[in-house]
N, C-alpha and C positions, 0 to 999 in steps of 0.2 A: 215743796221741798226745794232744795238749791240744789240749780244743773250745774253739772262740772264746768260748764261757758262760765259761766260765773265765774267760779274761783280762780279760768285758766287767766280771764281781764284783774285779779286783784294785784296791782306791784307788790313784789318782796323787797323791800326797804332791806341792807347791806346793813349789819353796824357797824361804827366805824372800825372795827378788828381784825374784819373781813375783806379777800381780797375773792371774784370773779371775774374768770377770763373764756376765754373759749382757742385758747393755744396749738388744742387740733382742727379740722372742720370738724364741725355737727363734734366734739366731744368740750360741756360745760364739766369746767375744772375753777372750786369753790375750795377757800382757804381761810383756815380760822385757826385758834389760838389752840382746838382740838382734834387739827393735823387736817390734812391734805386731803379730798376723795375727786374723782371723775366722773364722770356721767354721759354716754352714747347720748345724743339728742334728736330722736325719731325724724328722718330729711323732711320731712315736710311742714314741721314742725320752725318759727324764728325765734331766737332768743337776743334778746338787746340788751347790751350792758350797759346805760346812763347817769347820768346823776345820783351814784348809788345806786341805784334798785337798779333788778333785774324785770323785766316784762316779756312775755314770752304774747310771739301774736299767730294764726290761725292764716290761713291762703284761704277758706272756706266756712260757710256757715252747715257743710252735710256732719252728717252725725257721726263717720269717723271720725272727723277732724274738731269736732266738737270734747269730745270725748280723750282726745290725744291731747287739746289743749290745756284740760283742767288736769289729766296723769299731769301731763308734760312741768304743769305750775308746779301740782303738787309733792315730786320729786324732790323740784329746784327748792324749791323751802324748809324739804327737810334734809337736803344737804347745807343747806345757809346753819339749820338750823341742832345737826347735829355736830359743826367745827365750831360754836357756839354754845351751846351746853350739852349735846351728847346723849348717847340714849340709854338707856340699861331697861335691864329685864330682872326677876328675881323667883331663884324659884325653890320650896322646901322640900327636904326631904325628911319623910318621916317612915320609920319602923326602928324596932328596938333591933340593940347591931347592926342598923346602918351607917356611919359616918363617912367621913368628907373630908379628905386633907389638901391641903394645898401643899404643894410643892415646888420652891420658883414660880417660876407661870402654869402650872400645870397643877389637875387637881389629881388626887389619886383616891375610887371610889373606894367601898365596901358596900357592897346590896343586898348581898347573901346570895352570891356564886361563889366558886370555888373559889374563884384571882378574885383580886383588886381588878376596879377598869380604870384606865388612864385616861383623860379627854385633855389633848394639848390646843387651847385657844389656837383660831389662827392671827396675819399680821390685823391687829387693828383693834383687837377683843381684849379685854383685862379680867380678871375673877378674881372673883377676893370669895372666900368664907365666913361664915362664923358657925360657930358651933354651940348646940344648947341640949342643955341638963333636959332629957325625952320625962314627960310625967302626964299624967291622966288629964292635968290642966290644960296644957299643949298639943293633946293628941299623940300622943310620944313623937313631938316634931326630934330630929337631933341635927339636922343643919342647913344652913341658908347658904345657899351660892347668887352672887352676884355678878352679873356680863353686864359689862359699860364697855361700846366705842362712836364712831360718830357715825356709821355706820349702819341705817334704821333697819336695810334689808340681812344685814351681816351678823345684827346683835340680834332682830327673831329668826333668822338659818341655823345660829349657834347653840343660842338656850332652847327653841327643838330637838334641835341633836343632842342636848345634855338627857331632858326630858324625856326622851326615845328610849333610852339604856334600860330605864324602869318606868314606866307606866306605871300611875298607879292602879290598884288593882280593884274594884269595885267593894270585897266584901269586907276586907282593913284598913285599906284606905292607904295603906302599904307601896313606899313607891317616894316617883320624881314629879312634886305635882307645883305649878306656879301661885306663888303666894297668890290668896285670894279665890283660884281656882275655886269652883263649888267640883268635888264629889260627887256622882250618882252613887249610893250605896244600895247592897243587894243585900238580901236577909241569907243569911246562912239558913243549910239542912237542918240546923241541930238549933236553929231556933223558928223555924219551919213546924219544928216536929214539936215541941216542948208552947206553941200554939193552938197547938190539936185539941 
């Protein structure tokens, strides 16, 4: 099993169009084509910037410092990846009559409630939607929502917020789920009775 301290020792190579700096004490800033990210660094960790690389150092071999070492290096690597390639989460909407409409930057979702639900993305998040014809072959999928952004944590949190609006129910699978998410299905009362 790979130890976090081994991950921590690996330098992060900066692409030519990415700049990293410690503009404020204890805050790592990374600039790239997809935007700018800032993250506070734990005071026990040292972040060195030289020769187009980011190197993270720890003060001792204590277990706490080993864990922080690997975590800090992973967070910095995610920042570099975020400003160069970005991160993406996709969610699928299942259910006859359910639909998602994009209105500018926000989404208007009709999910079987008495009123439509509006979702406004935070700064740094871009939403796009795609509509489908619901059929038995695609399990009555009606829409796909794509969440894009440079901040991995923010992308994941916002995708989870959208999913929480209408979690997939276990009987017919209606609701919002991540693409390729497996929903454990339950047999309804009618099917149980028929099987007896």
